[in-house]
VEXDREN-2710 file (C-alpha; in Angstrom, 1 decimal):
% VEXDREN-2710
k/r/px/py/pz
1/MET/76.8/118.2/74.1
2/THR/76.6/118.4/77.9
3/TRP/79.8/118.7/79.9
4/ILE/79.9/115.0/80.8
5/GLU/79.3/114.0/77.1
6/ARG/82.3/116.2/76.1
7/GLN/84.5/114.5/78.6
8/TRP/83.4/111.1/77.3
9/GLN/84.9/112.1/73.9
10/ARG/88.3/112.7/75.4
11/PHE/91.1/110.8/77.2
12/GLY/93.0/112.8/79.8
13/PRO/93.7/113.0/83.5
14/TRP/90.1/113.0/84.5
15/GLN/89.4/109.8/82.5
16/ILE/92.6/108.2/83.9
17/ALA/91.5/108.9/87.4
18/LEU/88.2/107.0/86.7
19/LEU/89.8/104.0/85.1
20/PRO/89.7/101.8/88.3
21/LEU/85.9/102.4/88.6
22/ALA/85.5/101.7/84.9
23/GLY/87.4/98.5/85.3
24/LEU/85.1/97.5/88.2
25/PHE/82.1/98.3/86.2
26/GLY/83.3/96.2/83.3
27/ALA/84.1/93.3/85.5
28/LEU/80.6/93.3/87.1
29/SER/79.0/93.7/83.7
30/ALA/80.9/90.7/82.3
31/LEU/80.1/88.6/85.3
32/ARG/76.5/89.4/85.1
33/ARG/76.3/88.4/81.4
34/ALA/78.3/85.3/82.1
35/LEU/75.8/84.3/84.9
36/TYR/73.0/84.5/82.4
37/ARG/74.9/82.6/79.8
38/ILE/75.6/79.6/82.1
39/GLY/72.1/79.6/83.5
40/ILE/72.8/80.7/87.1
41/LEU/70.6/83.8/86.3
42/ARG/67.4/82.9/84.5
43/VAL/66.8/83.9/80.9
44/ARG/63.0/84.0/80.2
45/HIS/62.0/83.1/76.6
46/LEU/58.7/84.2/75.2
47/PRO/56.6/82.1/72.9
48/VAL/57.4/84.4/69.9
49/PRO/60.7/85.6/68.6
50/VAL/62.1/88.9/70.1
51/VAL/64.1/91.5/68.3
52/VAL/66.1/93.7/70.7
53/ILE/67.1/97.2/69.5
54/GLY/69.6/98.8/71.8
55/ASN/73.0/100.3/72.1
56/ILE/76.2/99.9/74.1
57/ALA/76.6/103.7/74.9
58/VAL/74.4/105.8/77.1
59/GLY/72.4/108.5/75.4
60/GLY/70.2/108.5/72.4
61/ALA/71.3/106.9/69.2
62/GLY/68.1/106.8/67.1
63/LYS/66.6/103.5/68.5
64/THR/62.9/104.7/68.4
65/PRO/62.9/105.6/64.6
66/LEU/64.5/102.3/63.9
67/VAL/61.8/100.4/65.9
68/LEU/59.2/102.2/63.9
69/TRP/61.0/101.2/60.7
70/LEU/61.2/97.6/61.8
71/ALA/57.5/97.5/62.8
72/ASN/56.5/98.7/59.4
73/PHE/59.0/96.4/57.6
74/LEU/57.7/93.3/59.6
75/LYS/54.1/94.2/58.8
76/GLU/55.0/94.3/55.1
77/GLN/56.4/90.8/55.5
78/GLY/53.1/89.5/56.9
79/TYR/54.0/89.6/60.6
80/PHE/51.9/91.1/63.4
81/PRO/54.5/92.8/65.6
82/GLY/54.1/94.1/69.2
83/ILE/56.5/96.5/71.0
84/ILE/57.7/96.4/74.6
85/SER/59.7/99.1/76.4
86/ARG/60.9/99.9/79.8
87/GLY/59.0/103.1/79.8
88/TYR/62.0/105.2/80.8
89/GLY/60.9/108.6/82.2
90/GLY/57.5/107.4/83.2
91/ALA/56.2/106.6/86.7
92/ALA/54.5/103.3/85.9
93/GLN/55.8/100.4/88.1
94/THR/54.0/97.5/86.6
95/ALA/53.5/96.1/83.1
96/GLN/50.7/98.0/81.3
97/ALA/49.4/98.9/77.9
98/VAL/50.2/102.2/76.3
99/THR/47.0/103.7/74.9
100/LEU/47.0/106.6/72.3
101/ASP/45.8/109.0/75.0
102/ALA/48.1/107.8/77.7
103/ASP/49.8/110.3/80.1
104/PRO/53.5/110.5/79.1
105/THR/54.5/111.2/82.6
106/LEU/53.1/107.8/83.4
107/VAL/54.2/105.6/80.4
108/GLY/57.2/107.6/79.1
109/ASP/57.5/109.8/76.0
110/GLU/59.1/107.2/73.6
111/PRO/56.5/104.4/74.3
112/LEU/53.6/106.9/73.6
113/LEU/55.3/108.0/70.4
114/LEU/55.7/104.3/69.4
115/ALA/52.0/103.6/70.2
116/ARG/50.8/106.6/68.1
117/ARG/53.1/106.1/65.1
118/SER/53.4/102.3/64.8
119/GLY/49.9/101.1/64.8
120/CYS/51.1/98.2/67.0
121/PRO/50.3/97.2/70.5
122/VAL/52.8/98.7/72.9
123/TRP/53.4/97.6/76.5
124/ILE/55.8/98.9/79.1
125/GLY/57.4/97.5/82.2
126/GLN/60.6/97.4/84.1
127/ASP/60.4/93.6/83.8
128/ARG/60.5/93.3/80.1
129/PRO/59.7/89.5/80.0
130/ALA/56.6/90.3/82.1
131/ALA/55.6/93.1/79.8
132/GLY/56.1/90.9/76.8
133/GLN/53.9/88.1/78.3
134/ALA/51.2/90.6/79.2
135/LEU/51.2/92.0/75.6
136/LEU/50.9/88.5/74.2
137/GLN/48.0/87.6/76.4
138/ALA/46.2/90.7/75.4
139/HIS/47.1/90.4/71.7
140/PRO/47.6/86.7/70.8
141/GLU/47.8/87.7/67.1
142/CYS/51.2/89.2/67.7
143/ASN/53.9/86.7/66.4
144/VAL/57.0/88.8/66.9
145/LEU/58.1/91.3/69.6
146/LEU/60.3/94.4/69.2
147/SER/62.1/95.4/72.4
148/ASP/62.9/99.1/72.4
149/ASP/66.2/99.2/74.2
150/GLY/67.2/96.3/76.4
151/LEU/70.4/95.1/74.9
152/GLN/71.8/94.7/78.4
153/HIS/68.5/93.3/79.8
154/TYR/69.7/89.7/79.6
155/ALA/66.7/88.3/81.5
156/LEU/64.8/88.6/78.2
157/GLY/65.6/85.9/75.6
158/ARG/66.0/87.2/72.1
159/ALA/66.2/85.9/68.6
160/VAL/67.9/89.0/67.1
161/GLU/70.1/91.7/68.5
162/ILE/70.6/95.1/66.8
163/ALA/73.0/97.7/68.2
164/VAL/72.4/101.3/67.1
165/ILE/75.4/103.7/67.1
166/ASP/75.3/107.5/66.9
167/GLY/77.4/108.2/63.8
168/THR/78.6/111.5/65.2
169/ARG/79.5/110.4/68.7
170/GLY/80.3/106.8/68.0
171/CYS/81.7/105.1/71.1
172/GLY/83.2/108.2/72.4
173/ASN/86.6/107.6/74.0
174/GLY/86.0/103.9/74.0
175/LEU/86.0/103.6/77.8
176/LEU/83.4/102.0/80.1
177/LEU/81.3/104.1/82.5
178/PRO/82.1/106.3/84.3
179/ALA/85.3/107.1/82.5
180/GLY/83.5/106.9/79.2
181/PRO/80.0/106.4/77.8
182/LEU/80.0/102.7/77.3
183/ARG/77.7/100.2/79.1
184/GLU/79.6/97.4/77.5
185/SER/82.9/97.2/75.7
186/ARG/83.1/97.7/72.0
187/ALA/83.8/93.9/71.7
188/ARG/80.1/93.4/72.4
189/LEU/79.3/94.7/68.9
190/ALA/80.9/91.6/67.4
191/SER/78.2/89.4/69.0
192/VAL/75.1/91.3/67.8
193/ASP/73.4/90.4/64.5
194/ALA/73.6/93.9/63.1
195/VAL/75.2/97.2/63.9
196/VAL/73.2/100.2/62.5
197/VAL/75.0/103.6/62.4
198/ASN/72.6/106.6/62.5
199/GLY/74.1/109.4/60.4
200/PRO/77.5/109.9/59.0
201/GLY/80.6/108.7/60.8
202/GLU/83.5/106.3/60.7
203/GLN/81.9/103.5/62.7
204/ALA/81.4/100.4/60.6
205/GLY/77.9/99.1/60.1
206/LEU/74.7/99.4/58.1
207/ARG/73.8/103.0/57.5
208/MET/70.6/104.7/58.7
209/SER/69.5/108.3/58.3
210/LEU/66.5/110.3/59.4
211/ALA/64.4/112.3/57.0
212/GLY/61.2/114.4/57.2
213/GLU/59.6/117.5/55.8
214/ARG/56.1/117.3/57.3
215/PHE/55.3/119.7/60.1
216/ALA/52.3/119.0/62.3
217/ASN/50.6/121.3/64.7
218/LEU/50.8/120.4/68.4
219/ARG/47.3/121.6/69.1
220/ASP/45.8/119.9/66.1
221/PRO/48.0/117.2/64.6
222/ARG/45.7/117.0/61.6
223/GLN/46.9/120.4/60.6
224/ASN/50.0/120.1/58.4
225/ALA/52.4/122.6/57.0
226/ASP/55.6/122.8/54.8
227/LEU/58.7/124.9/55.1
228/THR/56.9/128.1/53.7
229/LEU/55.2/128.4/57.2
230/PHE/58.5/129.6/58.7
231/ALA/59.6/132.0/56.0
232/GLY/60.5/135.3/57.5
233/LYS/59.4/134.5/61.0
234/LYS/61.4/134.2/64.2
235/LEU/61.6/130.5/65.0
236/HIS/62.7/128.6/68.1
237/ALA/63.8/125.0/67.8
238/VAL/63.4/122.8/70.9
239/ALA/65.0/119.3/71.3
240/GLY/65.1/117.2/74.5
241/ILE/66.6/114.1/72.9
242/GLY/69.8/112.2/73.4
243/ASN/71.6/114.2/70.7
244/PRO/69.7/117.5/70.2
245/GLN/72.3/118.6/67.6
246/ARG/71.0/115.9/65.3
247/PHE/67.6/117.5/65.2
248/PHE/69.0/121.0/64.7
249/ALA/71.2/119.7/61.8
250/THR/68.1/118.2/60.2
251/LEU/66.4/121.6/60.3
252/ARG/69.4/123.3/58.9
253/ASN/69.5/120.8/56.0
254/LEU/65.9/121.8/55.3
255/GLY/67.0/125.5/55.1
256/VAL/65.3/126.6/58.3
257/GLU/66.8/129.4/60.4
258/PHE/66.1/129.3/64.2
259/THR/67.4/129.7/67.7
260/GLU/68.5/126.6/69.4
261/HIS/67.0/125.4/72.7
262/PRO/68.5/122.0/73.7
263/PHE/67.1/120.2/76.7
264/PRO/68.2/117.0/78.5
265/ASP/66.9/113.6/77.1
266/HIS/63.4/112.8/78.4
267/HIS/63.1/116.3/79.9
268/PRO/59.8/116.6/81.8
269/TYR/58.6/119.9/80.2
270/GLN/56.6/122.4/82.1
271/PRO/55.0/125.6/80.6
272/ASP/57.7/127.8/82.1
273/ASP/60.4/125.8/80.2
274/LEU/59.0/127.4/77.0
275/ALA/58.0/130.7/78.2
276/PHE/60.4/132.3/75.9
277/ALA/58.1/131.3/72.9
278/ALA/54.7/131.9/74.3
279/THR/53.7/134.0/71.3
280/GLU/56.4/133.0/68.8
281/MET/56.9/130.1/66.4
282/VAL/58.3/126.8/67.9
283/VAL/59.3/123.6/66.1
284/MET/60.2/120.5/68.2
285/THR/60.8/116.8/67.8
286/GLU/57.9/114.5/67.8
287/LYS/59.1/112.9/71.1
288/ASP/59.1/116.4/72.8
289/ALA/55.7/117.1/71.3
290/VAL/53.9/114.3/73.2
291/LYS/54.9/116.0/76.5
292/CYS/54.2/119.6/75.4
293/ALA/50.8/119.2/73.5
294/ALA/48.8/119.8/76.7
295/PHE/50.1/123.4/77.0
296/ALA/51.0/124.2/73.5
297/THR/50.0/127.4/71.7
298/PRO/48.7/127.4/68.1
299/ASN/52.2/128.5/66.9
300/TRP/53.9/125.3/68.1
301/TRP/54.9/122.6/65.5
302/MET/56.6/119.3/65.4
303/LEU/58.7/117.7/62.8
304/ALA/58.0/114.0/62.3
305/VAL/61.0/112.0/60.9
306/SER/61.3/108.5/59.5
307/ALA/64.3/106.2/59.3
308/GLN/65.8/105.3/56.0
309/VAL/67.7/102.1/56.5
310/ASP/70.0/99.9/54.5
311/ASP/68.0/97.1/52.8
312/ALA/70.5/94.6/54.1
313/LEU/69.0/94.9/57.6
314/GLY/65.7/93.6/56.4
315/LYS/67.4/90.5/54.9
316/ILE/69.2/89.9/58.2
317/ILE/66.1/90.1/60.2
318/MET/64.1/87.8/58.0
319/GLU/67.0/85.2/58.0
320/LYS/67.2/85.2/61.8
321/LEU/63.4/85.0/62.2
322/ARG/63.3/82.0/59.9
323/ASN/66.1/80.4/61.8
324/PRO/65.9/81.8/65.4
325/ASN/68.2/79.2/66.8
326/GLY/71.0/79.9/64.4
327/ARG/73.0/82.2/66.7
END
């Protein structure tokens, strides 16, 4: 964890000093949501149901793997999903499609990963309703949209809300920003349709875990390998995600030995960042790989993981889609 993340797990003098600011943040957040609820601020509803996957705490919680799981689940149910995202970390200012060969510095790492893994149309835009409308115009066959993040983007009407919680970090010290990690109070979880907890933890909700044993080469993703590739070799593990320790724990559970190299979430990698492993073996997350492939060596590999989710989530989604006004 970073220094600030460690502070957000505690309650002490530093947090007490920030309580007035947290109170102000909470009041403004509640006011903004109320203005949308009573119609002073406009909620824009798209012609197809929208499923929002987000969280109430800052930092990664596992939303992207869950979006991929949901896209696959909906396809199995006969739907044609599209995916919209803000494109965090990218430079794009207007709504646009994410192609398979898009520049991650323009569209963001997670949208590019979603486009490559989901087989669904993916559009980005800071104005999510505009991104959704543009996607539907380009792909009229889509009859449901998944919004990667955006739980607090109340301008976008939604049929289903899913909150993802990191099982290890939970809601931290339970305080709002900046005294704690919360964008909204824990009471907000009572109003979503499902709470999904990624990994072990005490937080109540449907359980989700990440699993994967397939390693793909960054230079040639068609080249796959198993754990025997790393036997007896010096290995560096790189993770620039919201919770790098989750990735490192996954590798340890597979029996891999390595040196840890955590980076900030959405880190804009440059060759010098990985100069320590120019001639050695590297394994990284799939999200990191989309930004490092351009300067990767033949010894760099990525681990693709997939979400394993409680079957109850699928039942909740289908019930809400059949009755979108039942909230």
